[in-house]
C-alpha positions in Angstrom: -16.9 -53.2 -81.2 -18.6 -52.0 -77.0 -17.8 -51.9 -80.3 -20.9 -50.3 -81.6 -21.4 -52.8 -84.2 -21.8 -55.1 -81.1 -24.3 -52.9 -79.3 -26.1 -51.9 -82.4 -26.1 -55.6 -83.4 -27.2 -56.3 -80.1 -29.7 -53.7 -80.6 -32.1 -56.4 -81.9 -29.1 -57.9 -83.5 -26.4 -57.5 -80.9 -24.7 -54.5 -81.8 -23.8 -54.3 -85.6 -25.1 -50.7 -85.3 -27.9 -52.1 -87.9 -27.4 -54.8 -89.6 -29.1 -56.7 -87.2 -27.8 -60.2 -85.8 -30.4 -62.1 -84.8 -31.2 -65.5 -82.9 -32.2 -68.2 -85.1 -36.3 -68.5 -85.6 -36.3 -64.6 -84.9 -39.2 -62.6 -86.6 -37.8 -59.9 -87.7 -40.5 -58.7 -90.2 -42.1 -56.2 -88.0 -38.9 -54.6 -86.6 -38.3 -50.9 -86.8 -34.6 -50.1 -85.9 -34.2 -46.1 -85.2 -30.7 -45.1 -86.2 -28.3 -42.8 -84.6 -28.2 -39.6 -85.8 -25.2 -37.6 -87.9 -22.4 -37.0 -85.3 -24.4 -38.2 -82.5 -22.0 -39.7 -80.1 -22.0 -43.0 -77.5 -19.1 -43.6 -75.7 -17.9 -46.5 -73.1 -14.9 -46.0 -70.6 -12.7 -49.3 -70.0 -10.5 -50.0 -67.0 -7.1 -51.5 -67.4 -8.7 -55.0 -67.6 -11.1 -54.1 -70.1 -14.3 -53.9 -67.9 -17.0 -51.7 -69.6 -17.2 -49.3 -65.9 -19.4 -46.3 -67.7 -21.4 -45.8 -70.6 -22.4 -42.3 -72.2 -24.2 -40.2 -74.6 -27.8 -41.0 -75.6 -27.0 -44.9 -74.6 -30.0 -46.2 -72.6 -32.5 -43.8 -75.0 -31.4 -45.2 -78.3 -31.1 -48.8 -76.9 -34.7 -48.5 -76.0 -35.5 -47.1 -79.5 -33.9 -50.0 -81.1 -35.5 -53.4 -78.8 -31.9 -53.4 -77.1 -33.1 -53.7 -73.0 -30.5 -56.5 -72.8 -27.5 -53.8 -73.0 -28.8 -51.0 -70.6 -26.2 -49.2 -69.0 -26.7 -50.8 -65.8 -26.4 -54.1 -67.4 -23.3 -54.2 -69.3 -21.4 -52.1 -66.9 -18.6 -54.6 -65.2 -18.8 -56.7 -68.3 -15.6 -57.5 -70.0 -15.5 -55.6 -73.6 -14.8 -59.0 -75.3 -17.7 -60.2 -74.5 -19.3 -58.3 -76.7 -17.0 -58.7 -79.4 -17.5 -61.9 -82.1 -15.1 -63.6 -83.8 -11.2 -64.4 -82.8 -10.4 -62.0 -85.4 -11.9 -59.3 -84.6 -11.2 -59.7 -81.0 -7.5 -60.3 -81.9 -7.6 -56.7 -83.7 -9.3 -55.2 -80.6 -6.8 -56.1 -78.4 -4.2 -54.8 -80.5 -5.9 -51.3 -80.7 -6.4 -51.5 -77.1 -2.5 -52.4 -76.3 -1.4 -49.8 -78.9 -3.1 -46.6 -77.3 -2.5 -47.8 -73.6 1.6 -48.3 -74.8 2.3 -45.2 -76.7 -0.5 -43.0 -75.0 -2.0 -41.3 -77.7 -5.5 -41.6 -79.0 -6.4 -43.4 -82.2 -9.1 -43.0 -84.9 -10.3 -45.2 -87.1 -13.3 -45.7 -89.4 -15.7 -48.6 -89.8 -18.7 -49.6 -91.3 -22.1 -50.7 -89.3 -24.6 -50.9 -92.1 -28.8 -51.8 -91.5 -30.8 -53.5 -93.8 -31.4 -50.3 -96.2 -28.5 -48.2 -95.1 -24.9 -48.0 -95.3 -23.8 -46.4 -92.2 -20.1 -44.7 -92.0 -18.9 -44.9 -88.2 -15.8 -43.6 -86.3 -14.4 -45.1 -83.6 -11.6 -42.9 -81.5 -9.8 -44.8 -78.6 -8.3 -42.2 -75.9 -5.9 -43.1 -73.2 -6.5 -41.7 -69.6 -4.4 -42.5 -66.4 -3.5 -45.9 -65.0 -4.6 -47.9 -68.3 -7.8 -46.5 -68.3 -9.6 -45.9 -71.7 -12.4 -44.0 -73.7 -14.2 -45.3 -76.8 -16.0 -42.6 -78.5 -18.5 -44.0 -81.6 -20.1 -41.7 -83.9 -22.0 -41.9 -87.2 -20.8 -39.8 -90.1 -22.7 -40.5 -92.9 -25.0 -43.0 -94.2 -26.3 -43.6 -97.7 -28.9 -46.3 -99.3 -27.8 -49.6 -99.8 -29.0 -51.7 -102.8 -28.8 -55.3 -101.3 -29.9 -55.7 -98.1 -30.3 -58.5 -95.6 -30.9 -59.3 -91.7 -27.7 -60.7 -90.4 -28.2 -64.2 -88.5 -25.3 -65.2 -86.2 -23.7 -68.3 -86.9 -24.8 -70.8 -84.2 -21.7 -73.2 -83.7 -22.6 -76.9 -84.2 -25.8 -76.2 -86.2 -26.2 -77.9 -89.6 -27.3 -76.7 -92.8 -26.1 -73.0 -93.0 -24.8 -71.4 -95.9 -22.4 -69.2 -94.0 -21.0 -65.6 -95.3 -17.5 -64.3 -94.0 -18.0 -60.9 -93.6 -15.4 -57.9 -92.3 -16.4 -56.9 -89.1 -14.8 -53.3 -90.1 -15.6 -52.5 -93.6 -18.5 -54.8 -93.5 -17.2 -56.4 -97.4 -18.4 -60.0 -97.6 -15.5 -62.6 -98.7 -15.9 -64.0 -102.6 -13.5 -66.7 -103.2 -10.3 -64.8 -102.4 -11.5 -61.1 -102.5 -13.4 -58.9 -100.7 -16.1 -57.1 -101.9 -19.5 -55.0 -101.1 -22.5 -56.9 -100.4 -24.2 -55.7 -103.5 -20.8 -56.8 -105.9 -21.3 -60.2 -104.1 -25.0 -60.3 -104.8 -24.3 -59.7 -108.7 -21.3 -62.3 -108.3 -24.0 -65.0 -107.5 -24.6 -64.7 -103.8 -27.5 -65.8 -102.8 -29.3 -64.2 -99.6 -32.3 -66.9 -99.0 -35.6 -64.9 -97.6 -33.7 -62.1 -96.7 -31.4 -63.4 -94.0 -28.0 -63.5 -94.3 -25.9 -66.0 -91.8 -22.5 -64.5 -91.4 -19.4 -65.5 -89.1 -17.3 -62.7 -88.5 -13.4 -61.7 -89.4 -11.1 -59.1 -90.5 -10.3 -58.4 -94.2 -6.7 -58.1 -95.1 -7.0 -54.6 -96.0 -8.5 -53.6 -93.0 -5.9 -55.2 -90.8 -3.0 -53.8 -92.4 -4.8 -50.4 -92.0 -5.9 -50.9 -88.4 -2.6 -52.2 -87.3 -0.1 -50.0 -89.5 1.1 -48.0 -86.7 2.9 -48.8 -83.5 
C-alpha cells in the first residue's frame, strides 16, 4: 500500500507483491517474478500531503528485476501515495492509519499479505512518525510458503462487461464467498472458478482487518 501491494502489483502487476495485477490481455505466460528476500526491507517517505519524496532499500533493483520500470524511484517520487492504492476501502483504511500515526506520534506495525501466484507472502508494514507531519513507511517480508491454488490477478476495468469479479481483501488476501471471507484455497474448494489461471478482482477490506487496523487510537 506505496504500499508494497501497490508496488509489487505494479512490478508486473501493479504492486501486489506478487499477485500480479495485469492489464487486460497481457500475456503473463513468460513472466518471471523475482521475490523479496526474507528480512529485506523497502521503504518510502511521505511529506505532510502524502507525496512520496524518497524511496530506499533495494527499490530500483527490485523493480527492474520484476519488470517494474514504471515505478522506479525517479518516476514515483513526487506522486501522491493514494494514486498507487486501489479500492476506496483500502484508501480509507490507509488514510486512517497515516492520520493516527501523525496524531499520536507513535509508530504502528501491521502484518499483511502480498502473495505471488505460487507463494503466500507474509509481510509487515511499519509507519513511523517524523517531524512536521512527515512519515516513513517500511515494508519487509517475514516468511513465505507454497500456495495450493494460484492465479494471476487481473485488475477490474470499470465499465467492462462480462467480468466475473472476486472481492479480495487488500490486507490479508482473503476472498469473499457470500457473507464470509476465506483463503483462496478454501474458496476454490467451495466452488470459486478461476478461468485460465486469471482471477479478476476488486479490492476491499474484510471486516476482521478493518477492526484490527482501526482498533487503537
